[in-house]
C-alpha positions as CSV (number, residue, x, y, z in Angstrom):
1,M,73.9,112.8,47.8
2,G,76.8,110.6,46.9
3,Y,80.5,110.0,46.9
4,I,83.4,109.9,44.6
5,L,86.4,107.5,44.7
6,G,89.4,107.9,42.4
7,N,91.5,104.8,41.9
8,P,90.7,103.6,45.4
9,H,92.6,101.1,47.4
10,T,90.2,98.4,48.6
11,D,92.4,96.1,50.7
12,V,96.1,96.9,51.5
13,Y,97.1,93.3,51.7
14,M,95.4,92.2,48.5
15,D,96.3,95.3,46.5
16,K,100.0,95.3,47.3
17,N,100.5,91.5,47.1
18,S,98.8,91.3,43.7
19,R,101.5,93.5,42.1
20,V,104.1,90.7,42.0
21,P,101.9,88.2,40.0
22,F,100.6,91.1,37.9
23,A,104.2,92.2,37.0
24,H,105.0,88.6,36.2
25,R,102.0,88.3,33.9
26,L,103.2,91.4,32.1
27,T,106.7,89.7,31.8
28,L,108.2,92.6,33.7
29,I,109.9,90.1,36.0
30,S,111.4,86.7,34.9
31,D,109.8,83.3,35.5
32,T,112.8,82.4,37.6
33,L,112.5,85.4,39.9
34,Y,108.7,85.1,40.1
35,K,109.0,81.4,41.1
36,S,111.7,82.1,43.6
37,A,109.6,84.9,45.2
38,K,106.5,82.8,45.2
39,A,108.2,79.9,46.9
40,N,110.2,82.1,49.4
41,C,107.4,84.5,50.3
42,N,104.4,82.1,50.1
43,G,102.4,84.9,48.4
44,D,103.1,87.5,51.1
45,Y,105.4,90.0,49.4
46,I,104.7,92.9,51.9
47,N,105.6,91.2,55.1
48,A,109.0,89.8,54.0
49,N,111.6,89.1,56.7
50,A,114.6,91.4,56.2
51,S,117.1,88.6,56.4
52,S,115.2,86.1,54.3
53,K,115.4,85.0,50.7
54,C,111.9,86.5,50.3
55,E,113.2,90.0,51.2
56,S,116.1,89.5,48.6
57,D,113.6,88.6,45.9
58,V,111.2,91.4,46.8
59,Q,114.1,93.9,46.7
60,E,115.1,92.6,43.2
61,I,111.5,92.9,42.0
62,N,111.2,96.4,43.4
63,E,114.5,97.4,41.6
64,L,113.2,96.0,38.3
65,L,109.9,97.9,38.6
66,R,111.4,101.1,40.0
67,D,111.0,103.1,36.7
68,I,107.8,101.5,35.6
69,N,104.4,103.0,36.2
70,I,102.9,99.7,37.5
71,E,99.3,101.0,37.5
72,H,99.6,102.2,33.9
73,F,102.5,100.3,32.5
74,L,102.1,101.5,28.9
75,E,102.3,105.1,30.0
76,P,105.5,106.9,31.0
77,Y,106.4,107.2,34.7
78,C,106.0,110.8,35.5
79,T,106.0,112.7,38.8
80,L,102.8,114.0,40.2
81,S,102.2,117.6,39.2
82,S,99.8,120.3,39.9
83,L,99.1,123.9,39.1
84,R,99.7,126.6,41.7
85,K,96.5,127.6,43.5
86,N,96.6,131.3,42.5
87,E,97.1,130.5,38.9
88,E,94.2,128.1,38.8
89,K,91.8,130.7,40.2
90,S,92.9,133.5,37.8
91,N,92.9,131.6,34.5
92,P,93.4,127.8,34.6
93,R,93.4,127.3,30.8
94,R,96.0,130.0,30.3
95,S,98.2,128.7,33.1
96,L,98.1,125.1,31.7
97,I,99.5,126.3,28.4
98,E,102.0,128.9,29.6
99,N,103.3,127.1,32.7
100,H,103.6,123.5,31.4
101,T,107.2,123.4,32.8
102,D,105.6,122.7,36.2
103,F,105.2,119.1,34.9
104,P,108.5,117.4,35.6
105,S,109.3,114.4,33.5
106,Q,112.0,111.8,33.6
107,F,111.8,111.6,29.8
108,G,112.9,114.8,28.1
109,G,110.6,116.4,25.6
110,E,107.3,115.0,26.9
111,T,104.3,117.3,26.9
112,P,102.3,117.4,30.1
113,Q,99.4,115.7,28.4
114,S,101.4,112.5,27.9
115,C,101.7,112.1,31.7
116,H,98.9,110.3,33.5
117,A,99.4,112.8,36.4
118,F,98.1,115.6,34.0
119,R,94.6,114.2,34.6
120,F,94.9,115.1,38.3
121,V,95.4,118.7,37.4
122,L,92.4,118.6,35.0
123,S,90.3,117.0,37.7
124,K,91.1,119.8,40.1
125,I,90.2,122.4,37.6
126,W,86.9,120.5,36.8
127,A,86.0,120.0,40.5
128,N,86.4,123.7,41.2
129,D,84.5,125.0,38.2
130,K,81.4,126.8,39.4
131,D,79.1,125.2,36.8
132,V,80.3,121.7,37.7
133,R,79.8,122.4,41.4
134,K,76.3,123.6,40.7
135,A,75.5,120.5,38.6
136,L,76.8,118.3,41.4
137,Y,74.6,120.2,43.9
138,V,77.5,121.4,46.0
139,R,75.8,124.0,48.2
140,E,77.7,127.3,48.2
141,G,79.7,127.8,51.4
142,T,79.7,124.1,52.4
143,K,82.9,123.1,50.6
144,G,85.7,125.5,49.8
145,Y,88.4,124.9,47.2
146,W,88.6,121.2,46.2
147,E,92.0,119.6,46.6
148,R,92.9,116.1,45.5
149,C,93.9,113.9,48.4
150,V,97.2,112.2,47.8
151,S,98.4,110.0,50.7
152,P,102.1,110.9,50.8
153,F,101.3,114.6,51.1
154,V,98.4,114.4,53.6
155,A,99.0,114.2,57.3
156,Y,96.9,111.3,58.5
157,T,97.4,107.9,59.8
158,E,96.3,105.0,57.7
159,D,94.5,102.6,60.1
160,V,92.0,101.0,57.8
161,S,93.5,98.0,56.0
162,S,90.4,97.0,54.0
163,T,87.4,99.0,52.8
164,I,85.6,96.1,51.1
165,A,82.9,96.0,53.9
166,C,82.4,99.8,53.5
167,H,82.0,99.5,49.8
168,Q,79.5,96.6,50.3
169,N,77.5,98.7,52.8
170,L,77.5,101.9,50.6
171,S,76.4,99.9,47.6
172,M,73.3,98.9,49.4
173,T,72.2,102.5,50.1
174,S,70.6,105.0,47.8
175,L,73.8,107.0,47.5
176,R,75.1,107.7,44.1
177,A,78.7,106.6,43.5
178,L,81.3,107.7,40.9
179,I,84.2,105.3,41.1
180,Y,86.9,105.8,38.5
181,R,90.4,104.6,37.8
């Protein structure tokens, strides 16, 4: 028994607020803008007042980071892509080669493999492979086709702002964990 977490959010407030200092450390935003935002927002960049100087600084930062893949800043910013379900079942390797136009890119001429999102397609193929499912002890009939859960496309309400306590509790059990970024 165990669980898998892929690039998990741990605490909404900490995760989102850490992006501004992170972008500054990478010199993606100027010292002047960073100092202004830090002073005007007091370290809280997600609860900015719409009429405040903080909101103005946050909007400027968001505009500067708009086309940057902030999680993987050295990689191109590509849109999330996936294979069509019927193609994956018939012959996933063939459809990856023949239908690579399903991988939109903002940068012309990129191959799908150069986009970080391509890994999501590969993880779906891997997780639905019968040998992998057997190795992971997925009992036949207990879980159907595996789909990656992506929050903007899944209909649920986010009502947990921090999972730190959950991670602490789970780490004290005998469950196996695979946590990857």
